[in-house]
C-alpha positions as CSV (number, residue, x, y, z in Angstrom):
1,M,69.5,-49.7,-49.5
2,S,67.7,-46.4,-48.9
3,T,67.3,-45.0,-45.4
4,E,64.4,-42.7,-46.3
5,G,61.5,-42.6,-43.9
6,P,57.9,-41.9,-44.5
7,S,58.4,-38.0,-44.2
8,D,61.1,-38.1,-46.9
9,L,58.8,-40.0,-49.2
10,N,55.9,-37.6,-48.5
11,K,58.2,-34.6,-49.4
12,K,59.1,-36.3,-52.6
13,I,55.5,-37.1,-53.4
14,D,54.6,-33.5,-52.7
15,T,57.3,-32.2,-55.0
16,L,56.2,-34.5,-57.8
17,T,52.5,-33.4,-57.3
18,R,53.5,-29.8,-57.6
19,L,55.6,-30.4,-60.6
20,L,52.8,-32.3,-62.3
21,A,50.3,-29.5,-61.4
22,I,52.6,-26.9,-62.8
23,V,52.8,-28.8,-66.1
24,L,49.1,-29.3,-66.1
25,V,48.2,-25.6,-65.9
26,N,51.3,-24.0,-67.7
27,G,50.2,-21.5,-70.3
28,K,46.5,-21.3,-69.2
29,R,44.6,-18.4,-67.9
30,Q,44.6,-18.2,-64.0
31,R,40.9,-19.0,-63.8
32,D,41.4,-22.2,-65.9
33,Q,44.4,-23.1,-63.8
34,I,42.3,-22.8,-60.6
35,R,39.5,-24.9,-62.2
36,L,41.9,-27.7,-63.2
37,L,43.7,-27.7,-59.8
38,S,40.4,-27.7,-58.0
39,L,39.3,-30.8,-60.0
40,A,42.6,-32.4,-59.0
41,G,41.6,-32.0,-55.4
42,M,44.0,-29.1,-54.3
43,S,42.9,-26.7,-51.6
44,P,42.6,-22.9,-52.2
45,S,45.8,-22.5,-50.0
46,E,47.7,-25.1,-52.1
47,M,46.5,-23.5,-55.3
48,A,47.5,-20.1,-54.1
49,G,51.0,-21.2,-53.2
50,L,51.5,-22.9,-56.6
51,L,50.1,-20.0,-58.5
52,G,51.7,-17.2,-56.6
53,T,48.5,-15.5,-55.5
54,T,46.4,-15.4,-52.3
55,P,43.9,-17.9,-51.1
56,N,41.3,-15.2,-51.3
57,T,41.9,-14.7,-55.0
58,V,41.6,-18.4,-55.5
59,N,38.3,-18.5,-53.5
60,V,36.8,-15.6,-55.5
61,A,37.7,-17.5,-58.7
62,L,36.2,-20.7,-57.4
63,S,33.0,-18.9,-56.4
64,A,32.8,-17.3,-59.9
65,L,33.3,-20.8,-61.4
66,R,30.5,-22.3,-59.4
67,K,28.2,-19.4,-60.2
68,E,29.0,-19.8,-63.9
69,K,28.3,-23.6,-63.7
70,R,24.9,-23.0,-62.0
71,L,23.9,-20.5,-64.7
72,N,24.9,-22.9,-67.5
73,L,22.9,-25.7,-65.9
74,K,20.0,-23.4,-65.5
75,S,20.2,-22.3,-69.1
76,E,20.2,-26.0,-70.2
77,G,16.8,-26.4,-68.4
78,N,18.3,-28.3,-65.3
79,D,17.0,-26.3,-62.4
80,D,18.4,-28.6,-59.8
81,A,21.6,-26.7,-59.6
């Protein structure tokens, strides 16, 4: 029988999450990596740690992605963005 407590299980879950995130973004451009990790619910700090960059770099990329999305919605005729 295992004597692992909740914190041990949380560490294992965190490790598995990070490994899955690495597999998900492997081989993609940094901006695409950030988009995917954001969709997966990771914070800018978590993404930065995983990608080996700074939270500021991640925030700049997220801002650019949001702006791009707004422009795409506007060009499609949806001015609600």
